[in-house]
N, C-alpha and C positions, 0 to 999 in steps of 0.2 A: 666871487670874483666873475668879472664879466669879459668874455673872451670876444675879441674884435679882429677882424681879418688882418693878416699881417703881410702885405704884398709888396714885392719888389716894386719900386717906383718906376723903373724903366718898362717893365711889363704893363703896369696899371696905364701907362701912356700908350699901349697901344691897343687897348681894350676899348672897343667902342660898342654902344649899346645898339641893338639891332632895333628895325622898326618894331613899334608896338604891335603890329599885327601879327609878328612872328614870336613875340614873348610866350614862352611856355606857361600854360596855366597852372597854377598850385606849384609853382617853382621859382625862385629868387636867384638870378645868375650872381654869383659872389666873384668868379673869375674865369677869365677864359684866355688861352693862347693857342698855339699851333699843336700843343701834345696834350693838354688837359682842358677839362672844362668842369667846374667846381659850383655846385647848386645847394640851397637851401630847400628841403622837399617839407610840404605840409603833410600835417597828420591827414590819414585816409587815402593817400596816393600810393598806388603800388610803385615799386623800382621797376619790375618786369613784368611782361604780361601771364596771365593764367589761361586755363580753358574758358573761363567765363568773361575776362576782362582782356581785350588785345590793344585798344588805342587809349585809354585813361590810364597811361603809366608814364614814369619818369622817361623810362627809355625810349618810349614812342614819340612822345612829346618833343624831347631833345633831338633825335633825328630828325623830325620835322623842322626844327629850330637850326640846325647847321645847315640844313638844305635851303633854306631861305626861300621856300615856296617852289624851288627847281625839283619836281620829282626825280629828274635825271641825273641830279648831282651824285657822284660819289662820296660825298662828305657823309660821315655818319659817327655816331659814338660808340664805344667798348665799355661793356660792364667790367667794373674793377671789384666792386664789393656791393652789398645791399644793405638796405634798412627795412625793418618790418613795416608793413602798411599802415600800421597805427601808429608808428613812431614817426617823429619829425627830425629834421636836421640836415648836418652836412652831408652830401654824397660827392665822392669824386669820379668822374668818368675820363676814360682816355678818348684821345681823338684818332689814334692810329694804333696798328698791333704791336709796334715796338713799345711805346709807352706803356700801353696795357700790359704787356709781359713783364715789363721793369717792375711796374708797381705792385701786381701780384705776387712776384717773387720777394718782394721787399716788404710786403704790407705788414707782416706779421712785427716789423722791427719799428713801425710807425706808432706815433702817439696818437691815443683816441681819448677824449674826454667826454663824459655825458652828463645832463642833468636829469633828476627825475625826483618826482614826490612821491613818498611812501607812507603808508598808514603808520600811524603811532610814532614812538621815540624810540631809538636804538640804545641799548645799554653803553655800548661803544660809539664814541663820537668819531673814530677814525679807525681804520684798519685795512685787512684783506681778507677776502672770503675765497676759501680754497676748496675744491670738491672734484670730483670726477663726475662729468655728465654723460648720461645715455638716454637714447630716446625710444618711447613704446610704441606699440603698433597704433595707437591713436596720435602718433607725432607729438606726443608731449615729452619734454625732456625732464629729468629727474636725476639728482646725484646718488651716486654710489661709491661705496667703500673701496670695492676693487679695481684698481687701476687697469686692469686687463678688459675690464667690461665697460669703460667710460673714458673720455678724454678730458686732460686736465684743464680746469677753468679756474681762472684767478680773476678776482673782481677787488679792486682797491676802492674805498669810498671815503668821504668825509662829509660831515654834516655842516651844512651851512646855515640854516636857520631852523627852528622848531617853533610847532604851535601845539596846543591840546591834541589835535587830529592827525596832523602830519608833520614829515620832516623832509625839508629840502636837500638833495645830497648832489654833490659833485663828485663823479664816476670816473677811475681811471679803468678803462678796460685793458686788462693784460694780456689776456687772450681773446679769442674772437669766436667763441662756441655760440651756437643757434640759442636764442633766447636765454643767454647767459644771466644777463642782469635780471631778469624778470623772474628766472628760477630759483637764484640766490636770495633774493630778498623776500620772496614769497615763503621759502623754507625757512627763514630766519623769524617767520612770523609779522613781517612788514612788507606786505606785497606792494607794487607798484599802483598807485592809486589809478582807478579806470581798468586794470588787466582783467579782461572778461576770461581769458584763459587760465592764467595762474594764480590771480585773485579772488575776489568777490564781488558780486554784483553791486555795483556803487551807483546808487540812485542820483540823478543829479549832476554827475560828473561827465563831462563832455566828450572827454578823449582818454587815450592813454598819454599817462604824464611821463613820458621817457622821450628824451632829445638829445639827439647827437651833436654836444655843443661845438668842438673843434676837433680837426684833425692836422697832425703836422706830419709832413711829407719831405721828402728830397725829391726835386723836381726831375722827371725821368730824361732830360736833356742836359740841363746845367748844373745838376746835381745839388742845387741851392737848397736850403733848408726853407720850408715855406708853410705857415700855418694859418688855416681858414677856419674862421669863426663865427657864432652867433651869440646874441643874449639869452638870458634865461627869458622863454617865454612868458608874456605877462599874464596868462592864466594860470601858469605854476604859482606865481606871486599871489592871485586873488584868491586861488585855492587855499594856499596856506594860511591867509587872512580871514577865510569864511568862518 
């Protein structure tokens, strides 16, 4: 199933693409209004800065974008959620404090779907993986049996296609724990292809094959349901057919 942006027509009319010189590198603008900015992030781009990387991040690039080259502009974006550096897909940013607070408070109730290519084939073609996730000193997540030592993590999945080496999955992120999808499938013996942290060294695989396919939210002002989404990355299909 391919997800397409489902955007209100009246809002779509108000959205005008900015001049090309302000278009952010590594990001595609899916939707924008006075309260939210929704983008499709490429793999390899950080959401926010680190000690080593300050400017080449989605947050920095989008702040430059909304200021349209005017450094004195008060326009800015606000972080609502994040994607791992090596993951791609849909991210929602707020454009004011009120929108940010609303989206973060309601975030657990919004619907998030992912695509992933995992190694091998799964014995069950559809289901829910449930565990409690904890973090070790090396900042790696792992499942524990004791609910007092970890946080509940639930990952729904459905196999869309299979080959001899890989499976393409549609994933419902039922909770939003750190590295949840990657840990769950790694522990099932089918790590996400290209996952150097929880999987194996995959020679010839160009990227982590995890993509935030769609997000359904209630607009912070109008409270209308809006879904923003993208297609399965072409690389995922080519890997499956390799």
